[in-house]
C-alpha positions in Angstrom: 134.7 -90.8 14.8 132.7 -92.3 17.7 132.9 -92.6 21.3 130.7 -94.0 24.5 129.5 -91.8 27.3 128.2 -92.3 30.7 129.7 -95.2 33.2 131.4 -96.8 30.2 133.2 -93.4 29.3 136.5 -93.5 27.2 139.7 -92.8 29.0 140.9 -89.3 27.9 144.4 -90.8 26.5 142.2 -93.0 24.2 140.0 -90.1 23.3 143.1 -87.9 22.3 144.6 -90.8 20.4 141.4 -90.9 18.3 141.0 -87.1 17.7 144.7 -87.0 16.9 144.2 -89.7 14.2 141.3 -87.9 12.8 143.2 -84.6 12.6 145.9 -86.7 10.7 143.5 -88.2 8.3 142.2 -84.8 7.5 145.6 -83.5 6.8 145.9 -86.5 4.3 142.9 -85.2 2.5 140.1 -87.4 3.9 136.8 -86.2 4.9 136.5 -86.6 8.8 133.3 -86.3 10.6 132.1 -87.1 14.3 129.3 -89.5 14.1 127.1 -91.3 16.5 126.8 -95.1 16.5 123.9 -96.5 14.4 123.6 -99.2 17.1 123.4 -99.5 20.8 127.0 -100.6 21.7 126.2 -101.5 25.2 123.2 -103.7 24.1 125.4 -105.3 21.3 128.1 -106.0 23.6 125.9 -107.7 26.1 124.6 -109.9 23.1 128.4 -110.8 22.0 129.1 -111.9 25.8 126.1 -114.4 25.4 127.3 -115.6 22.2 130.6 -116.2 23.9 129.3 -118.1 26.7 127.6 -120.5 24.1 131.0 -120.8 22.4 132.8 -121.6 25.5 130.2 -124.1 26.4 130.5 -125.7 23.2 134.4 -125.8 23.0 134.7 -127.4 26.3 132.0 -130.2 25.5 133.5 -130.6 22.2 137.1 -131.5 23.4 135.5 -133.3 26.2 133.8 -135.5 23.8 137.0 -135.9 21.7 139.2 -136.8 24.4 136.3 -139.2 25.9 136.3 -137.8 29.5 134.7 -135.2 31.6 136.4 -131.8 31.7 137.7 -130.6 35.0 137.6 -126.9 36.3 141.3 -127.1 37.0 142.1 -127.5 33.6 140.8 -124.1 32.4 141.5 -120.6 33.3 138.9 -119.2 35.8 137.2 -116.9 33.1 136.9 -119.7 30.7 135.1 -121.9 33.1 132.8 -119.1 34.3 131.7 -118.7 30.6 131.3 -122.4 30.2 129.2 -122.6 33.3 127.1 -119.7 32.2 126.5 -121.3 28.8 125.2 -124.5 30.6 122.4 -122.6 31.8 121.4 -121.0 28.5 118.7 -123.2 26.5 118.8 -123.7 22.7 115.9 -121.3 22.6 117.7 -118.8 24.5 120.7 -119.0 22.4 118.8 -118.6 19.0 117.1 -115.8 20.3 120.3 -114.1 21.0 121.5 -115.0 17.5 118.6 -113.2 16.1 119.4 -110.2 18.2 122.9 -110.3 17.0 121.6 -110.5 13.3 119.5 -107.2 14.0 122.5 -105.4 15.7 124.6 -106.4 12.8 122.1 -104.8 10.2 122.1 -101.5 12.4 125.9 -101.4 12.4 125.9 -101.8 8.5 123.8 -98.6 8.2 126.8 -96.7 9.7 128.7 -97.6 6.4 125.9 -96.5 3.9 127.5 -93.1 4.8 131.1 -93.6 5.8 134.1 -95.8 4.5 135.5 -96.3 7.8 134.7 -95.8 11.6 137.4 -94.6 13.6 137.4 -95.4 17.4 139.9 -96.1 20.1 141.0 -99.6 20.0 140.8 -99.9 23.7 138.7 -98.0 26.4 141.6 -97.5 28.8 145.3 -97.4 28.3 147.7 -100.4 28.7 147.3 -101.7 32.4 149.9 -103.4 34.3 150.2 -107.2 34.1 147.8 -109.0 36.1 145.1 -106.5 35.6 142.6 -109.0 33.8 143.5 -112.0 36.3 140.8 -113.4 38.2 139.5 -116.1 40.4 136.2 -117.0 41.8 136.0 -114.0 43.9 137.0 -111.5 41.4 135.5 -112.8 38.1 132.9 -110.3 37.9 135.4 -107.4 38.3 137.5 -109.2 35.7 134.6 -109.4 33.3 133.9 -105.6 33.8 137.5 -104.9 33.1 137.5 -107.0 30.1 134.5 -105.0 28.8 136.2 -101.7 29.6 139.2 -102.9 27.6 137.6 -104.2 24.5 134.1 -102.7 23.7 135.1 -101.2 20.4 136.6 -104.3 19.2 133.2 -106.2 19.7 131.9 -104.1 16.5 134.2 -105.7 14.2 134.4 -109.2 15.9 130.7 -109.6 16.1 129.7 -108.1 12.8 132.5 -109.9 11.0 134.0 -106.5 9.6 137.6 -105.8 8.6 139.5 -103.9 11.3 142.9 -102.7 11.9 144.7 -101.3 15.0 147.0 -98.5 14.5 149.6 -97.3 17.2 149.5 -93.8 16.1 149.6 -92.3 19.7 151.5 -92.2 22.8 150.4 -90.9 26.3 152.5 -89.2 28.9 153.4 -92.4 30.4 155.3 -93.5 27.2 152.7 -96.2 26.4 151.2 -96.6 23.0 147.4 -96.0 22.4 145.9 -97.8 19.5 143.5 -96.4 17.1 140.8 -98.6 15.6 139.9 -98.3 12.0 137.0 -100.3 10.8 135.5 -100.8 7.4 132.5 -102.2 5.7 132.1 -105.8 5.1 134.2 -107.3 2.3 136.4 -103.9 1.8 139.6 -105.2 3.4 141.4 -103.6 0.4 140.4 -100.3 1.3 141.4 -100.5 4.9 144.8 -102.1 4.1 145.4 -99.1 1.7 144.5 -96.5 4.2 146.4 -98.1 6.8 149.6 -98.1 4.6 148.9 -94.6 3.7 148.8 -93.6 7.3 152.0 -95.7 8.3 154.0 -94.1 5.4 153.1 -90.6 6.7 153.6 -91.6 10.6 155.8 -94.5 10.7 155.7 -96.4 14.1 158.1 -99.5 13.6 161.1 -97.9 15.5 159.0 -97.0 18.6 158.9 -99.0 21.7 157.3 -98.3 25.2 159.5 -97.2 27.9 160.3 -100.0 30.1 159.7 -98.0 33.4 156.1 -97.3 32.3 155.3 -101.1 32.2 156.7 -102.0 35.7 
């Protein structure tokens, strides 16, 4: 079980969700231990963002070529265009350096699974936010980017390293909102992760639970 400190600290509701899930797993007979990341999560996240800028730049150019016309900023969400423009400024050499760094970070992540079968973290670093929380325009794009980081830092571990991962809605905060817990397994171990998730759902089913409408307004 892991978390992040400092300016990227995890919200108390999300930490509570993770701790509750850890207790429940221990009750089911699993060995649970608090552990530190074997990689630098913030450095890894920055590399992932650089990769995404390259992907956005490629995707825009790819469709522009397929449609045989120049892309227009008005056709894209502000954040997508923002990534595209950043990707325009990245050289091929810089991109390959980021890929090289990502491979090193991924090897660091894999060392975690030399000792543990599953990494347990909050799914998001903050509880569900009102609609529009991630909206952005040119004036607020950097604020939106920071908010996206605060939302998804843990998800980048599985996304960037290509690991199986499952978000389990095991906890509800005082506002009646679901707080997810993220279980991430070692590469190629989807069967173990699905088996664990099924065991947890049988013990603490969530299919019949819904958020309070008033909490979402």
